[in-house]
FIFIZA-149038 format. One line per 3 residues: number of its first residue (from 1); their letters; for each residue z, x, y of C-alpha. Coordinates in nm, 3 decimals, padded with zeros to 5 digits. Layout:
NUM) a) Z,X,Y ~ ...
This chain:
1) mrq) 10.443,06.683,14.529 ~ 10.794,06.762,14.413 ~ 10.869,07.132,14.436
4) srl) 11.071,07.116,14.115 ~ 10.747,07.035,13.932 ~ 10.538,07.303,14.102
7) ftk) 10.468,07.569,13.840 ~ 10.423,07.848,14.094 ~ 10.720,08.050,14.217
10) trr) 10.776,08.249,14.533 ~ 10.848,08.623,14.526 ~ 11.095,08.823,14.731
13) eap) 10.879,09.135,14.746 ~ 10.510,09.189,14.809 ~ 10.304,09.334,14.522
16) sde) 10.301,09.715,14.536 ~ 09.922,09.731,14.508 ~ 09.855,09.503,14.808
19) vak) 09.831,09.655,15.155 ~ 09.673,09.361,15.344 ~ 09.923,09.127,15.508
22) naq) 09.726,08.818,15.410 ~ 09.733,08.904,15.038 ~ 10.096,09.013,15.046
25) llv) 10.214,08.686,15.197 ~ 09.983,08.459,15.001 ~ 10.090,08.617,14.671
28) rag) 10.459,08.608,14.767 ~ 10.431,08.241,14.865 ~ 10.253,08.151,14.542
31) yih) 09.925,08.051,14.705 ~ 09.704,08.300,14.519 ~ 09.711,08.520,14.209
34) kem) 09.538,08.857,14.185 ~ 09.321,08.900,13.875 ~ 09.196,09.246,13.967
37) agv) 09.083,09.438,14.274 ~ 08.874,09.203,14.489 ~ 08.921,08.900,14.261
40) ydy) 09.178,08.627,14.332 ~ 09.270,08.287,14.188 ~ 09.371,08.001,14.416
43) lpl) 09.689,07.830,14.294 ~ 09.787,07.468,14.383 ~ 09.910,07.533,14.737
46) glr) 09.635,07.787,14.808 ~ 09.366,07.555,14.679 ~ 09.490,07.273,14.900
49) aln) 09.470,07.499,15.206 ~ 09.127,07.628,15.104 ~ 08.998,07.274,15.047
52) nii) 09.126,07.170,15.391 ~ 08.925,07.452,15.547 ~ 08.618,07.350,15.348
55) ali) 08.660,06.986,15.457 ~ 08.689,07.092,15.821 ~ 08.369,07.300,15.798
58) ree) 08.188,07.024,15.608 ~ 08.264,06.774,15.886 ~ 08.102,07.001,16.143
61) mna) 07.798,07.074,15.924 ~ 07.742,06.704,15.860 ~ 07.771,06.636,16.234
64) lgg) 07.482,06.880,16.286 ~ 07.267,06.677,16.049 ~ 07.325,06.913,15.758
67) eev) 07.245,06.798,15.404 ~ 07.471,06.943,15.136 ~ 07.338,07.091,14.812
70) fls) 07.476,07.314,14.538 ~ 07.239,07.582,14.412 ~ 07.260,07.792,14.099
73) tlq) 07.453,08.119,14.100 ~ 07.208,08.269,13.849 ~ 06.909,08.408,14.038
76) dse) 06.552,08.461,13.918 ~ 06.462,08.824,13.983 ~ 06.095,08.736,14.045
79) iwk) 06.179,08.538,14.361 ~ 06.382,08.828,14.499 ~ 06.110,09.080,14.416
82) ksg) 05.876,08.885,14.645 ~ 06.113,08.935,14.938 ~ 06.177,09.299,14.850
85) rwd) 06.551,09.247,14.804 ~ 06.581,09.283,14.426 ~ 06.569,09.661,14.442
88) dea) 06.916,09.818,14.450 ~ 06.800,10.049,14.729 ~ 06.738,09.744,14.948
91) vdi) 07.053,09.553,14.843 ~ 07.319,09.773,14.685 ~ 07.578,09.503,14.603
94) wfk) 07.401,09.320,14.319 ~ 07.573,09.207,14.003 ~ 07.286,09.198,13.752
97) tkl) 07.272,09.080,13.392 ~ 07.017,08.997,13.122 ~ 06.934,08.700,12.904
100) kng) 06.914,08.750,12.529 ~ 06.535,08.768,12.560 ~ 06.569,09.065,12.797
103) sel) 06.487,08.880,13.121 ~ 06.687,09.018,13.412 ~ 06.897,08.789,13.629
106) glg) 07.125,08.836,13.926 ~ 07.443,08.666,14.041 ~ 07.363,08.535,14.388
109) nth) 07.507,08.731,14.679 ~ 07.328,08.500,14.924 ~ 07.066,08.225,14.887
112) eea) 06.782,08.269,15.138 ~ 06.527,08.335,14.865 ~ 06.641,08.059,14.632
115) lta) 06.647,07.787,14.896 ~ 06.320,07.897,15.055 ~ 06.151,07.869,14.715
118) lmk) 06.310,07.529,14.655 ~ 06.199,07.391,14.992 ~ 05.834,07.464,14.907
121) ehi) 05.851,07.146,14.699 ~ 05.984,06.939,14.989 ~ 05.820,07.071,15.308
124) vsy) 05.448,07.004,15.338 ~ 05.385,06.852,15.681 ~ 05.525,06.894,16.032
127) kdl) 05.673,06.548,15.972 ~ 05.906,06.706,15.713 ~ 06.069,06.926,15.976
130) pry) 06.326,07.014,16.096 ~ 06.563,07.034,15.798 ~ 06.918,07.168,15.780
133) vyq) 07.049,07.239,15.430 ~ 07.388,07.385,15.343 ~ 07.622,07.449,15.052
136) fqn) 07.965,07.577,14.952 ~ 07.894,07.811,14.666 ~ 08.038,08.112,14.488
139) kfr) 07.882,08.444,14.584 ~ 07.918,08.772,14.401 ~ 07.902,09.110,14.573
142) net) 07.957,09.439,14.394 ~ 08.153,09.600,14.676 ~ 08.224,09.970,14.629
145) rak) 08.584,09.915,14.734 ~ 08.728,09.567,14.771 ~ 08.999,09.561,15.035
148) sgi) 09.163,09.346,15.303 ~ 09.301,09.093,15.054 ~ 09.103,08.769,15.040
151) mrt) 08.898,08.872,15.344 ~ 08.672,09.107,15.142 ~ 08.634,09.021,14.776
154) ref) 08.381,09.059,14.497 ~ 08.373,08.686,14.424 ~ 08.414,08.431,14.703
157) imk) 08.304,08.092,14.831 ~ 08.052,08.095,15.113 ~ 07.935,07.812,15.331
160) dly) 07.573,07.900,15.397 ~ 07.357,07.674,15.611 ~ 06.982,07.730,15.646
163) sfs) 06.766,07.575,15.915 ~ 06.394,07.507,15.870 ~ 06.209,07.448,16.198
166) rds) 05.852,07.411,16.319 ~ 05.872,07.699,16.564 ~ 06.102,07.932,16.756
169) teh) 06.167,07.677,17.032 ~ 06.287,07.410,16.790 ~ 06.491,07.675,16.609
172) aaf) 06.656,07.802,16.930 ~ 06.779,07.452,17.019 ~ 06.945,07.410,16.681
175) yek) 07.080,07.765,16.686 ~ 07.286,07.684,16.997 ~ 07.410,07.361,16.841
178) aaa) 07.522,07.559,16.536 ~ 07.693,07.813,16.762 ~ 07.886,07.533,16.932
181) aye) 07.984,07.391,16.592 ~ 08.120,07.730,16.489 ~ 08.332,07.746,16.801
184) rif) 08.473,07.402,16.718 ~ 08.551,07.514,16.363 ~ 08.752,07.815,16.476
187) kra) 08.933,07.611,16.740 ~ 09.026,07.345,16.485 ~ 09.139,07.619,16.244
190) gig) 09.383,07.747,16.506 ~ 09.215,08.077,16.596 ~ 08.970,07.967,16.866
193) dkt) 09.153,08.148,17.145 ~ 09.124,08.479,16.959 ~ 08.764,08.442,16.838
196) yrt) 08.459,08.559,17.033 ~ 08.087,08.504,16.996 ~ 07.968,08.862,16.948
199) fas) 07.625,09.018,16.990 ~ 07.540,09.226,16.682 ~ 07.245,09.381,16.505
202) ggs) 07.006,09.141,16.337 ~ 06.939,09.392,16.061 ~ 06.603,09.340,15.892
205) fsk) 06.576,08.982,16.019 ~ 06.569,09.004,16.400 ~ 06.670,09.237,16.679
208) ysh) 07.005,09.064,16.731 ~ 07.234,08.821,16.555 ~ 07.565,08.670,16.656
211) eyq) 07.895,08.723,16.479 ~ 08.218,08.539,16.538 ~ 08.488,08.804,16.563
214) avs) 08.863,08.730,16.564 ~ 09.065,08.998,16.741 ~ 09.315,09.153,16.499
217) aag) 09.462,09.494,16.425 ~ 09.364,09.429,16.062 ~ 08.996,09.409,16.155
220) edv) 08.729,09.643,16.019 ~ 08.499,09.609,16.320 ~ 08.521,09.738,16.675
223) iyi) 08.401,09.503,16.947 ~ 08.394,09.508,17.328 ~ 08.509,09.187,17.492
226) dkk) 08.425,09.011,17.817 ~ 08.733,08.786,17.828 ~ 08.613,08.587,18.127
229) rrl) 08.289,08.479,17.960 ~ 08.439,08.477,17.609 ~ 08.160,08.695,17.477
232) avn) 08.169,09.030,17.300 ~ 07.942,09.312,17.186 ~ 07.969,09.481,16.847
235) kev) 08.004,09.860,16.855 ~ 07.676,09.893,16.664 ~ 07.478,09.762,16.965
238) ydd) 07.716,09.877,17.240 ~ 07.471,10.134,17.378 ~ 07.168,09.903,17.382
241) pev) 07.098,09.796,17.744 ~ 06.895,09.495,17.626 ~ 07.213,09.337,17.492
244) yas) 07.371,09.321,17.836 ~ 07.058,09.175,17.991 ~ 07.047,08.911,17.718
247) agi) 07.419,08.831,17.734 ~ 07.448,08.842,18.112 ~ 07.760,09.058,18.101
250) eks) 07.851,09.390,18.261 ~ 07.929,09.683,18.034 ~ 08.199,09.799,18.274
253) slv) 08.393,09.473,18.228 ~ 08.436,09.509,17.853 ~ 08.763,09.576,17.671
256) eak) 08.767,09.743,17.328 ~ 08.942,09.572,17.035 ~ 08.948,09.567,16.656
259) aie) 08.832,09.241,16.502 ~ 08.765,09.048,16.182 ~ 08.421,08.893,16.135
262) vgn) 08.483,08.527,16.044 ~ 08.126,08.397,16.067 ~ 07.771,08.486,16.159
265) ift) 07.446,08.321,16.263 ~ 07.102,08.478,16.218 ~ 06.751,08.407,16.332
268) lgt) 06.544,08.473,16.019 ~ 06.209,08.382,16.172 ~ 05.931,08.377,15.912
271) rfs) 06.069,08.671,15.711 ~ 06.129,08.463,15.396 ~ 05.874,08.187,15.450
274) dal) 05.600,08.452,15.470 ~ 05.723,08.633,15.159 ~ 05.763,08.318,14.949
277) gls) 05.483,08.106,15.094 ~ 05.683,07.833,15.268 ~ 05.449,07.670,15.520
280) ykd) 05.366,07.330,15.665 ~ 05.052,07.172,15.809 ~ 05.074,07.114,16.183
283) keg) 04.922,06.817,16.367 ~ 04.578,06.978,16.345 ~ 04.618,07.045,15.974
286) kpt) 04.664,07.420,16.021 ~ 04.899,07.593,15.773 ~ 05.196,07.739,15.966
289) pvf) 05.495,07.936,15.833 ~ 05.831,07.763,15.864 ~ 06.070,07.923,16.114
292) mgs) 06.414,07.978,15.960 ~ 06.776,08.053,16.050 ~ 07.090,08.132,15.850
295) ygi) 07.452,08.044,15.935 ~ 07.746,08.166,15.725 ~ 08.125,08.121,15.706
298) gpg) 08.350,08.228,15.418 ~ 08.633,07.970,15.384 ~ 08.853,08.221,15.198
301) rlm) 08.788,08.488,15.458 ~ 08.878,08.238,15.730 ~ 09.196,08.152,15.541
304) gti) 09.293,08.519,15.522 ~ 09.219,08.564,15.891 ~ 09.443,08.270,15.983
307) vel) 09.725,08.440,15.791 ~ 09.664,08.774,15.964 ~ 09.669,08.614,16.309
310) mad) 09.938,08.348,16.276 ~ 10.198,08.468,16.022 ~ 10.529,08.602,16.150
313) ekg) 10.814,08.811,16.008 ~ 10.942,08.512,15.805 ~ 10.614,08.426,15.635
316) lvw) 10.306,08.207,15.668 ~ 10.245,07.981,15.967 ~ 09.969,07.725,15.908
319) pes) 09.795,07.511,16.170 ~ 09.814,07.142,16.084 ~ 09.440,07.127,16.007
322) vap) 09.472,07.384,15.728 ~ 09.825,07.346,15.591 ~ 09.855,07.228,15.229
325) fay) 10.102,06.962,15.344 ~ 10.193,06.817,15.681 ~ 10.566,06.817,15.607
328) hlv) 10.814,07.012,15.397 ~ 11.099,06.778,15.307 ~ 11.412,06.977,15.225
331) slg) 11.707,06.803,15.063 ~ 12.050,06.965,15.098 ~ 12.205,06.729,14.845
334) reg) 12.285,06.742,14.476 ~ 12.121,06.522,14.217 ~ 12.251,06.165,14.242
337) dev) 12.457,06.205,14.561 ~ 12.408,06.018,14.888 ~ 12.199,06.295,15.045
340) sra) 11.972,06.325,14.743 ~ 11.919,05.947,14.731 ~ 11.830,05.941,15.103
343) ada) 11.581,06.225,15.055 ~ 11.426,06.054,14.750 ~ 11.382,05.731,14.947
346) lys) 11.228,05.907,15.245 ~ 10.988,06.098,15.018 ~ 10.883,05.776,14.845
349) dmr) 10.820,05.595,15.174 ~ 10.625,05.888,15.323 ~ 10.401,05.898,15.017
352) kag) 10.342,05.522,15.036 ~ 10.238,05.569,15.400 ~ 09.981,05.830,15.292
355) iev) 10.166,06.121,15.455 ~ 10.123,06.450,15.271 ~ 10.464,06.598,15.200
358) lyd) 10.603,06.871,14.976 ~ 10.952,06.770,14.864 ~ 11.203,07.046,14.784
361) drd) 11.422,06.850,14.546 ~ 11.550,07.158,14.361 ~ 11.914,07.242,14.298
364) ara) 11.933,07.552,14.517 ~ 12.133,07.688,14.810 ~ 12.038,07.576,15.162
367) gek) 11.971,07.933,15.276 ~ 11.733,07.992,14.985 ~ 11.549,07.668,15.056
370) fae) 11.510,07.746,15.427 ~ 11.384,08.100,15.357 ~ 11.126,07.968,15.111
373) sdl) 11.025,07.696,15.356 ~ 10.960,07.962,15.621 ~ 10.758,08.167,15.371
376) lgi) 10.541,07.868,15.272 ~ 10.454,07.803,15.637 ~ 10.415,07.424,15.631
379) pkr) 10.401,07.304,15.996 ~ 10.707,07.074,15.999 ~ 11.029,07.086,15.798
382) ivv) 11.242,06.773,15.760 ~ 11.603,06.853,15.677 ~ 11.803,06.591,15.489
385) gke) 12.177,06.657,15.510 ~ 12.487,06.437,15.511 ~ 12.453,06.337,15.878
388) aae) 12.087,06.242,15.838 ~ 12.165,06.039,15.527 ~ 12.430,05.845,15.716
391) tgv) 12.248,05.792,16.047 ~ 11.880,05.780,15.945 ~ 11.800,06.042,16.210
394) fev) 11.652,06.365,16.074 ~ 11.607,06.717,16.208 ~ 11.237,06.810,16.216
397) ver) 11.183,07.182,16.264 ~ 10.850,07.314,16.398 ~ 10.758,07.616,16.184
400) atg) 10.556,07.790,16.458 ~ 10.818,07.768,16.734 ~ 11.147,07.689,16.563
403) avv) 11.192,07.389,16.791 ~ 11.413,07.113,16.648 ~ 11.344,06.746,16.719
406) ktp) 11.583,06.469,16.614 ~ 11.354,06.204,16.466 ~ 11.434,05.848,16.350
409) ram) 11.334,05.762,15.994 ~ 11.084,05.499,16.107 ~ 10.878,05.759,16.291
412) ltt) 10.853,05.974,15.976 ~ 10.722,05.691,15.760 ~ 10.453,05.573,16.001
415) p) 10.106,05.724,15.946
């Protein structure tokens, strides 16, 4: 992509109505556009980063044996009435609407009910289990006050995986595999060292659940960390002695911190299969309710968290796995001169090699280009000046560290 053809522009100042660092920087860098409170558009660079996060998560879900689907956003109220979660007193974040015939519908805020009802057509026998079904789908939540930039919005993409098992033992084995997959996701996304598996309340589903909490001053949650075991306890269950027995950690060893929830895994048990009649016949032909689990990650929320944890005073800093491009090629030449021709040739050869590169071919001052490059946060910047054009050796600057490596042209055009 040539930067001269990119319709988005960077901004010197953060929007006055944004207080979250992630939104300030992403808007300034032209990655997102704010429609209204809690509602954001993803622009070309932002969408590339978001899609990289989604691809990373998808790889891990497929490795677990997950099967991807895409369910409807519009939700039948009758299904939700069976589970007791249609009532606004039970779930107070519904967006509801009506068809022209007066039938009431909801915009899905989660999909346990919908997928449980769907699986009734596909699970009959014990031979049909286990099953692991997931999707990336827009959710809508009527939050009283949207805040924290793209980390808490009223419309967002959620990766929600649901497991369907024969019993609690089969479920528990998969649950730990899913937990390990989540840890790999956060490590690959560059925040693994700051993210802790955290014991939390299971709400109406089970006594406990697990959250994945990334330590950050921008976090809304308070957790207590056992750094040695890389486990944590959410404040909401901090005074429950059963947690410590289950986790095998000492309360006295914990350190308090603020954190951002970047994922969660729940044991649902038979809560929804009982309500919606999802059962299978065991080996003796006895009808048995399916044992379920739920596993969620918001790619946009993860993207915002990466910004909160990795950005510096100059702008965004993306890990290679998430960055919209691997390289930012910055030409210091003028159109038609030797430097510009060398940069054009390098860009062409990198593209032919399948290397993703954003090429700043604009007629602008070097200082302006470098400042924008820092703001965009692409992992490596290749500088093409007169010396590089003459020698074929280029300065490659690491965005995260500022380290400069003199690199021969051949190494930059090899995949």
